[in-house]
C-alpha positions as CSV (number, residue, x, y, z in Angstrom):
1,M,24.3,0.1,30.9
2,C,24.6,0.1,34.6
3,E,28.5,-0.5,34.7
4,G,30.2,3.1,33.7
5,L,28.1,4.7,36.8
6,V,30.2,2.3,39.4
7,G,32.4,5.0,41.2
8,K,30.2,7.9,40.4
9,L,28.2,9.6,43.0
10,L,24.6,9.6,42.0
11,P,22.8,12.7,42.6
12,P,19.9,11.6,45.2
13,C,16.6,10.9,43.8
14,L,13.5,11.9,46.2
15,C,10.5,11.1,43.8
16,N,11.7,7.9,43.1
17,A,13.2,6.8,46.5
18,K,11.5,3.4,47.4
19,D,10.4,3.8,51.4
20,G,12.6,6.6,51.6
21,G,16.1,4.5,52.1
22,G,17.5,2.7,55.1
23,V,20.7,1.1,56.6
24,G,21.8,-2.3,55.4
25,D,23.5,-5.0,57.6
26,D,27.2,-3.7,57.5
27,G,25.9,-0.2,58.8
28,H,26.4,1.4,55.6
29,R,23.6,3.7,54.4
30,L,21.3,2.4,51.7
31,R,18.9,4.1,49.0
32,A,16.4,2.3,46.4
33,V,15.9,3.9,43.5
34,V,12.9,2.4,41.2
35,V,14.1,2.7,37.6
36,S,11.0,0.8,36.1
37,P,8.7,-1.5,36.9
38,D,11.3,-4.3,37.1
39,V,14.2,-2.6,37.6
40,A,15.4,-1.6,40.9
41,V,19.3,0.2,41.6
42,V,20.3,0.1,45.3
43,V,22.7,2.7,46.1
44,V,25.7,1.9,49.0
45,L,26.7,5.2,50.3
46,N,29.8,5.5,52.4
47,E,32.6,8.0,53.5
48,S,34.6,6.9,50.3
49,T,33.1,5.7,47.7
50,T,29.6,4.5,46.2
51,T,28.7,1.3,44.9
52,L,25.8,0.7,43.0
53,T,24.0,-2.8,42.6
54,T,21.5,-3.6,40.0
55,T,18.5,-5.9,41.0
56,C,15.9,-6.9,38.5
57,K,13.2,-9.2,38.1
58,D,12.4,-11.1,35.0
59,P,14.5,-9.5,32.2
60,P,12.1,-8.3,29.5
61,P,11.7,-9.5,26.2
62,P,13.9,-8.8,23.4
63,V,12.6,-5.7,21.3
64,L,12.7,-7.4,18.1
65,D,10.6,-10.3,19.4
66,D,7.6,-7.7,19.0
67,R,8.2,-6.9,15.4
68,P,6.9,-9.0,12.2
69,S,8.9,-11.6,10.5
70,L,10.6,-9.5,7.5
71,T,10.2,-12.6,5.5
72,R,6.5,-13.0,6.3
73,G,5.8,-9.4,5.5
74,A,7.6,-9.3,2.4
75,A,5.7,-12.6,1.0
76,S,2.4,-11.1,2.3
77,E,3.0,-8.1,0.3
78,A,4.1,-9.6,-2.7
79,A,0.9,-11.6,-2.8
80,S,-0.9,-8.6,-2.1
81,I,0.8,-7.0,-5.4
82,L,0.4,-10.1,-7.4
83,S,-3.4,-10.4,-7.0
84,L,-3.4,-6.8,-8.1
85,S,-1.2,-7.4,-11.3
86,L,-2.0,-10.6,-12.2
87,P,-5.6,-9.6,-13.9
88,M,-4.0,-6.1,-15.3
89,I,-1.4,-8.9,-17.2
90,M,-4.6,-10.9,-18.2
91,T,-5.9,-7.6,-19.1
92,G,-2.9,-6.4,-21.0
93,L,-2.8,-9.9,-23.1
94,I,-6.2,-9.9,-24.2
95,L,-6.3,-6.2,-25.1
96,Y,-2.8,-7.4,-27.2
97,V,-5.0,-9.6,-29.0
98,R,-6.8,-6.6,-31.0
99,P,-3.9,-5.2,-32.8
100,M,-2.4,-8.2,-33.6
101,I,-5.9,-8.8,-35.3
102,S,-5.5,-5.8,-37.0
103,M,-1.6,-6.6,-38.6
104,L,-3.3,-9.6,-39.6
105,F,-6.2,-8.4,-42.0
106,L,-3.6,-5.2,-43.0
107,G,-1.1,-8.4,-44.0
108,R,-3.8,-10.1,-45.9
109,L,-4.5,-6.8,-48.1
110,G,-1.0,-6.6,-49.5
111,E,2.5,-5.5,-48.6
112,L,1.5,-1.8,-49.3
113,A,-1.5,-2.1,-47.1
114,L,0.7,-3.7,-44.1
115,A,3.6,-0.7,-44.8
116,G,0.9,2.3,-44.5
117,G,-1.3,0.8,-41.6
118,S,2.1,0.4,-39.8
119,L,3.0,4.2,-40.7
120,A,0.2,5.3,-39.6
121,I,0.0,3.6,-36.2
122,G,3.2,5.0,-35.6
123,F,2.6,8.2,-36.4
124,G,-0.7,8.2,-34.4
125,N,1.0,6.8,-31.3
126,I,3.9,9.6,-31.5
127,T,1.3,12.5,-31.8
128,G,-1.8,11.2,-30.2
129,Y,-2.1,7.9,-28.5
130,S,1.3,8.2,-26.3
131,V,0.0,12.0,-25.3
132,L,-3.4,10.8,-24.4
133,S,-2.0,7.7,-22.5
134,G,0.8,10.1,-20.9
135,L,-1.8,12.6,-19.6
136,A,-4.3,10.1,-18.2
137,M,-1.1,8.6,-16.1
138,G,-1.4,12.1,-14.1
139,M,-4.6,11.1,-12.7
140,E,-2.9,7.6,-10.9
141,P,-1.5,9.6,-8.0
142,V,-4.4,11.4,-7.3
143,C,-6.8,9.0,-7.4
144,G,-4.8,6.5,-5.8
145,Q,-4.0,8.4,-2.5
146,A,-7.9,9.6,-2.8
147,V,-9.1,5.7,-2.5
148,G,-6.5,5.4,0.4
149,A,-7.7,8.3,2.3
150,K,-11.5,7.0,1.7
151,N,-12.6,10.2,0.0
152,L,-13.8,8.6,-3.1
153,P,-15.8,12.0,-4.4
154,L,-12.6,13.2,-5.5
155,V,-11.9,10.2,-7.3
156,G,-14.9,10.7,-9.5
157,A,-14.0,14.6,-9.8
158,T,-10.8,13.7,-11.0
159,M,-11.8,11.3,-13.5
160,Q,-14.1,13.8,-15.1
161,R,-11.7,16.6,-15.5
162,M,-9.0,14.3,-17.1
163,V,-11.7,13.2,-19.4
164,L,-12.5,17.0,-20.4
165,L,-8.6,17.4,-20.4
166,L,-8.1,14.8,-22.7
167,L,-11.7,15.9,-25.4
168,A,-9.4,19.7,-25.3
169,L,-6.3,17.7,-26.5
170,S,-7.9,15.4,-29.0
171,V,-9.2,18.5,-31.1
172,P,-5.3,19.6,-32.2
173,V,-4.4,16.1,-32.7
174,A,-7.3,15.3,-34.8
175,F,-5.7,18.4,-36.6
176,L,-2.9,17.4,-37.1
177,W,-3.7,13.7,-38.0
178,A,-6.2,15.6,-40.9
179,H,-3.0,17.0,-42.5
180,M,-0.8,13.7,-41.9
181,E,0.5,13.0,-45.5
182,P,2.1,16.5,-46.6
183,L,4.0,15.6,-43.2
184,L,4.9,12.3,-44.3
185,L,5.9,13.8,-47.3
186,L,7.9,16.9,-45.8
187,C,9.7,14.0,-43.7
188,G,10.9,11.9,-47.0
189,Q,8.3,9.2,-46.8
190,D,7.5,7.4,-49.8
191,A,4.2,9.1,-51.6
192,A,2.0,5.5,-51.7
193,I,2.9,4.6,-48.3
194,S,1.9,8.0,-47.1
195,A,-1.6,8.0,-49.0
196,A,-2.3,4.6,-47.3
197,A,-1.6,6.1,-44.0
198,Q,-3.4,8.5,-44.1
199,R,-6.6,6.8,-45.2
200,Y,-6.0,4.5,-42.3
201,I,-5.6,7.5,-39.9
202,L,-8.8,9.3,-41.1
203,L,-11.0,6.5,-40.2
204,C,-9.1,6.7,-36.5
205,L,-10.1,10.2,-35.8
206,P,-13.2,8.7,-33.5
207,D,-11.0,6.4,-31.7
208,L,-9.4,9.8,-30.0
209,L,-13.0,10.4,-28.5
210,F,-13.1,7.0,-27.0
211,Q,-9.5,7.0,-25.6
212,S,-10.2,10.1,-24.0
213,F,-12.7,8.1,-22.0
214,L,-11.1,4.8,-22.1
215,H,-7.8,5.7,-20.5
216,P,-9.6,7.5,-17.5
217,L,-11.8,4.9,-17.0
218,R,-9.1,1.9,-17.0
219,I,-7.4,4.2,-14.1
220,Y,-10.7,4.7,-12.1
221,L,-11.1,1.6,-11.7
222,R,-7.8,0.4,-11.2
223,T,-6.6,2.5,-8.5
224,Q,-9.8,1.0,-6.7
225,S,-8.4,-2.0,-7.1
226,I,-11.4,-3.4,-9.9
227,N,-9.6,-5.3,-12.1
228,F,-11.5,-8.3,-12.8
229,P,-14.2,-6.7,-14.0
230,L,-12.2,-4.7,-16.5
231,T,-10.7,-8.1,-17.5
232,A,-13.9,-9.2,-18.4
233,C,-15.0,-6.4,-20.8
234,A,-11.8,-6.4,-22.6
235,V,-12.5,-10.1,-23.2
236,L,-15.7,-9.3,-24.4
237,A,-14.6,-6.3,-26.8
238,V,-11.8,-8.3,-28.0
239,A,-14.0,-11.0,-28.9
240,M,-16.2,-8.7,-30.8
241,H,-13.1,-7.4,-32.9
242,L,-12.6,-10.4,-34.8
243,P,-16.1,-10.4,-36.7
244,I,-15.9,-6.9,-37.0
245,N,-13.1,-6.7,-38.7
246,Y,-13.8,-9.5,-41.0
247,L,-17.4,-8.0,-42.1
248,L,-15.7,-4.8,-42.6
249,V,-12.8,-5.9,-44.8
250,S,-13.5,-9.4,-46.0
251,V,-17.6,-9.0,-46.6
252,L,-17.7,-5.2,-47.2
253,G,-14.4,-4.4,-48.8
254,L,-13.8,-1.3,-47.4
255,G,-9.7,-2.3,-47.4
256,V,-7.4,-0.1,-45.0
257,E,-10.3,2.1,-43.9
258,G,-12.3,-1.4,-42.7
259,V,-9.5,-2.3,-40.5
260,A,-9.0,1.3,-39.1
261,L,-12.7,1.6,-38.3
262,A,-12.8,-1.7,-36.6
263,S,-9.8,-1.0,-34.4
264,A,-12.0,2.1,-33.3
265,L,-15.0,0.4,-32.8
266,A,-13.2,-2.4,-30.5
267,N,-12.4,1.0,-28.1
268,L,-15.7,2.1,-28.4
269,N,-17.3,-1.4,-27.3
270,L,-14.7,-1.5,-24.3
271,V,-15.9,1.8,-23.5
272,L,-19.4,1.2,-23.7
273,L,-18.7,-2.2,-21.8
274,L,-17.7,-0.3,-18.6
275,L,-19.5,2.4,-18.4
276,A,-22.0,-0.2,-18.1
277,Y,-20.5,-1.7,-15.3
278,I,-19.7,1.3,-13.4
279,Y,-23.5,2.3,-14.1
280,F,-24.9,-1.1,-13.2
281,S,-22.8,-1.7,-10.4
282,G,-23.1,1.3,-8.5
283,V,-19.5,2.0,-8.6
284,H,-20.1,5.3,-9.5
285,R,-22.9,6.2,-6.8
286,A,-19.6,6.5,-4.2
287,T,-17.7,8.9,-6.2
288,G,-20.3,11.1,-7.2
289,G,-22.0,9.9,-10.0
290,F,-21.8,11.1,-13.2
291,T,-23.1,14.8,-12.9
292,L,-20.7,17.6,-13.7
293,S,-20.9,19.8,-10.8
294,E,-20.4,23.5,-11.0
295,K,-18.1,23.3,-8.6
296,L,-15.8,21.0,-10.7
297,F,-15.2,24.1,-12.8
298,K,-14.8,26.4,-10.4
299,D,-12.0,24.9,-8.4
300,V,-8.8,26.6,-10.6
301,T,-6.3,25.4,-8.2
302,G,-7.2,21.7,-8.8
303,W,-7.4,22.0,-12.5
304,M,-4.0,23.5,-12.4
305,R,-2.4,21.0,-9.9
306,L,-3.9,18.0,-12.2
307,A,-2.7,19.3,-15.1
308,R,1.2,19.6,-14.0
309,L,0.9,16.3,-13.1
310,A,-0.3,15.5,-16.2
311,V,2.3,16.9,-17.9
312,A,5.4,15.4,-15.7
313,S,3.7,12.1,-16.5
314,C,3.2,13.0,-20.1
315,A,6.9,13.7,-20.7
316,S,7.8,10.2,-19.3
317,V,5.4,8.1,-21.2
318,C,6.2,10.0,-24.6
319,L,9.7,9.5,-24.2
320,E,9.3,5.7,-23.4
321,W,7.1,5.4,-26.8
322,W,8.8,7.7,-29.2
323,W,12.5,6.5,-29.2
324,Y,10.5,3.1,-29.9
325,E,8.0,4.3,-32.7
326,I,10.2,6.6,-34.3
327,M,12.2,3.7,-36.0
328,I,9.3,3.4,-38.4
329,L,9.4,6.6,-39.8
330,L,13.4,6.4,-40.0
331,C,12.7,2.7,-42.1
332,G,10.5,4.2,-44.3
333,L,13.7,6.7,-45.8
334,L,15.6,3.1,-46.3
335,A,15.6,1.5,-50.0
336,D,13.1,-0.9,-50.0
337,P,10.3,1.5,-47.5
338,K,7.4,-0.8,-48.1
339,A,9.2,-4.0,-46.7
340,T,10.6,-2.1,-44.3
341,V,8.2,0.1,-42.7
342,A,6.3,-3.2,-42.9
343,S,8.8,-5.7,-41.3
344,M,9.3,-2.9,-38.7
345,G,5.6,-2.3,-38.0
346,V,4.9,-6.2,-37.3
347,L,8.1,-6.1,-35.2
348,I,6.5,-3.6,-32.8
349,Q,3.7,-4.9,-32.2
350,T,5.0,-8.1,-31.5
351,T,7.7,-6.8,-29.1
352,S,5.5,-4.8,-27.3
353,L,4.1,-8.2,-25.6
354,L,7.0,-7.9,-23.4
355,Y,6.0,-4.5,-22.1
356,I,2.6,-6.1,-20.6
357,F,4.5,-7.9,-17.8
358,P,6.9,-4.8,-16.4
359,S,4.0,-2.2,-16.5
360,S,1.1,-4.6,-15.1
361,L,3.6,-5.3,-12.2
362,S,4.3,-1.4,-11.7
363,F,0.6,-0.7,-11.3
364,G,0.0,-3.3,-9.1
365,V,2.8,-1.8,-7.0
366,S,1.6,1.8,-7.3
367,T,-1.7,1.0,-6.6
368,R,-0.7,-0.5,-3.2
369,V,2.2,2.0,-2.3
370,L,-0.4,5.2,-3.3
371,A,-3.5,3.9,-0.9
372,G,-0.8,2.9,1.8
373,V,0.3,6.4,1.9
374,A,-2.9,8.1,2.2
375,A,-4.9,5.4,4.2
376,P,-5.5,5.9,7.8
377,G,-2.5,5.5,9.8
378,G,-0.4,6.2,6.6
379,D,1.7,8.9,5.9
380,A,-0.6,11.6,4.2
381,V,-2.4,14.4,5.8
382,V,-6.1,14.0,4.7
383,N,-8.5,17.3,4.7
384,G,-11.9,16.8,3.7
385,D,-15.7,17.0,4.6
386,D,-15.6,14.6,7.3
387,D,-16.7,14.8,11.2
388,D,-14.2,17.0,12.5
389,G,-15.5,19.7,10.4
390,G,-12.8,19.6,7.5
391,K,-9.7,20.0,9.9
392,E,-6.4,18.7,8.8
393,K,-5.6,14.8,10.1
394,D,-2.1,14.7,10.3
395,T,-0.8,10.9,9.7
396,G,2.6,11.5,8.2
397,P,4.9,13.7,6.7
398,H,4.9,12.9,2.7
399,A,1.7,14.1,1.2
400,K,-1.0,15.8,1.7
401,V,-4.9,15.2,0.4
402,A,-7.1,17.8,0.7
403,A,-10.4,18.5,0.2
404,S,-12.2,21.9,0.7
405,H,-14.8,21.2,3.7
406,G,-18.2,20.5,2.4
407,D,-17.3,20.2,-1.1
408,E,-17.4,16.5,-2.1
409,D,-16.0,17.2,-5.8
410,S,-13.1,19.0,-4.8
411,S,-10.1,18.7,-6.3
412,L,-6.7,16.2,-4.1
413,L,-4.4,18.5,-3.4
414,I,-1.0,16.6,-3.2
415,T,2.2,18.5,-1.7
416,V,5.6,17.0,-0.7
417,Q,6.8,17.7,2.2
418,G,10.3,17.4,2.8
């Protein structure tokens, strides 16, 4: 660094001069300039040229020595992601057993029942389940950053808002499901299969209510890294699903309607188990409890921003679901619709197993990233009811997590900043 300065006249530095300079053994004037505690520059002045000599104490250690190993950091982060993802994978695999049990009981009822149930499930996924699941995903960035910012009341408020949004949306979806048979006939589906599908989906109407609670509850727990209780509740719910199916279908002889009702009751059991865990474990206390506050409804800005996130995520999820589920409707237009629709329904339920692994890993990554973005020292701006009187804490340029002063149930505001 200093070689380029040789032969060039350096300006005198009075503030950094050491002992005011002096005279060397050869009579030349010397001036010492202290660059750092470990480096000093000695300037030799004569009439014709200026010579630069650098004297150093112990050389400073390389800068990279202070940095953590990239390999160690990646391995540690991978272990953290896997610790979050593995319980989600287990939960997904356990919940996967539920639709497979339903398909097995539909198959025992005959080809028509299997085709009708498959068509009803495909129609329900396209028009209802995918929409509810996609909208619920909109609360994940809000809750994830709120957890990272240690603003847990916003997690509870966001979950309450999402439950209310899904319940409101379930009303038009239920109306659509109630008139599914004419729509299927209009699309050219077989009349017998459409009638069986209508009977199946009518008993799934209560499932819209249960799904409106189930999706937000799962995200509410997942963003707080509470995964093993969710897995345990899924095990209990699925364990009850098989005897309930046997009772309704084989003992009571309810047929297609019994399979649909058993599927809805499985989700009801899971919702009740999750609510019981949240209540008795005390998780709800830190997030504001179950009470709906008046401020929750008055915060119009919070509702609008959550709705925008929900619509964006819903579009992504629906496009991913629809291109696959629409194959069932197309199979109904083939020569032998009973066989084709039934086989496609079994195929879709089987191949859905493959999506459990990448989706669970993505949930683990999302949880880590969102919590890290808004964590103290992360890349977020946190504005909440704290010791600083609600002033903003700027910890980075990427996101803003805001809560109005004194409002524990206020919304989480996320703005992207460059």
